[in-house]
N, C-alpha and C positions, 0 to 999 in steps of 0.2 A: 504494500500500500504506500509506503514511503517513496518508492521510486516513481509510482504513478503520480503522486502529488507533486514531486519535484519536476516531473516531465510537464504536467499541466501548468505549473507555476512558470517554468522556463518559457513555455510556448505562449503564455499570456501577454508577453511583450511583443508588439508588432515588429520590431527590428529582429528579435530572435526568431520569430515565426518566419520572417522573410529569409533569414539566413538558412533555416532548415529547408524551406521551399526551394531556395536556389541550389542547395547541395543535392536535394532529391532530383531536381531537374537536370543539373549539369554534371553531377558526380564530384569527385575529389577536386578541390580548388585550393590554391595558395591564399593565405590571409589577405594579401593585397587585392585579389579579385573580389573578396567579400566586402572590402571597404568601398569600392567604386559604386557610385550611385546611391549611397546611403546617407550622404550629407553629414558624416560623422568623422571624427578623427580616428586614426588607427588605434589609439589607446582606448577609446570608447568601444570600438568593435572588439578589441581584445577582451574587455570585461564581459561583453556579451558571449563571446566564444568560450570563455572560462566557465560561465554559468551553464552553458549548453553542455560542455564536457562534464561538469560536475553532476548534471542531471542525467548523464548517460545517453544523451541524444546524438552527440557527435564524437568523433575520434580525431585525434591529432597525430600526425606522423611528421617526423623531421627528416628532410632530405637536403643535405648540404646546409645552406643558409636559409632554406625555405621551411615554413611550417605549413603543412598541407592538412586540410580538413575534409572529412567525409562523414556521411551519415553512419551512425552506429545502429544497425538494424535491431539489435536486441533492446535498445532503448525505445524504439518505436513499437516493438512487439508488445510491450507492456500496455501501451495505449490501445493497440488493436485487440489484445486479449480482453481488456476491460470492456471495450465497446461490444465485442461479440458476446460477452457474458450477459449483456443487457438486451440482447436481441429480442427475447420473448416479451420484455416490457414494451419496447418500441412497436413490435408487431401487433400486440394486443391494443396498444393505444391507437395505432393507425386503423385497426379494425373497428374500434369503437367510434372513431371519427367518421369513418366511411358509413357506418350504420346510422349515425346521427344525421349526416348529410342526406342520406337516402330517406330517412323518416321525415326530414324537413321538407322534402320534395312533395310529400303527400298532403301537407297542410294547404288549405285553400288560401289564395292570396287576395 
């Protein structure tokens, strides 16, 4: 549960969410590429990357003088597992919504 809360907390920030989205779309990237277009200093992005690493959502690899970042699939698996475990709740909620909409159509206007 602690890892799940850390993951959601880390992703609650728009910048960190955008970093994770970028890494998912583009794969492993150097830190410099993650700074571009964010309107932040390298130091600010570095703090975001540290938080994402601590939450287990991204991994860091050092190659020469570069720090390369990539998604840590096991960190995202925690979120996926939690979401899947709630599937029956969402399905029954959607079934109730569909039934309510259908019954509303029978009311005279």
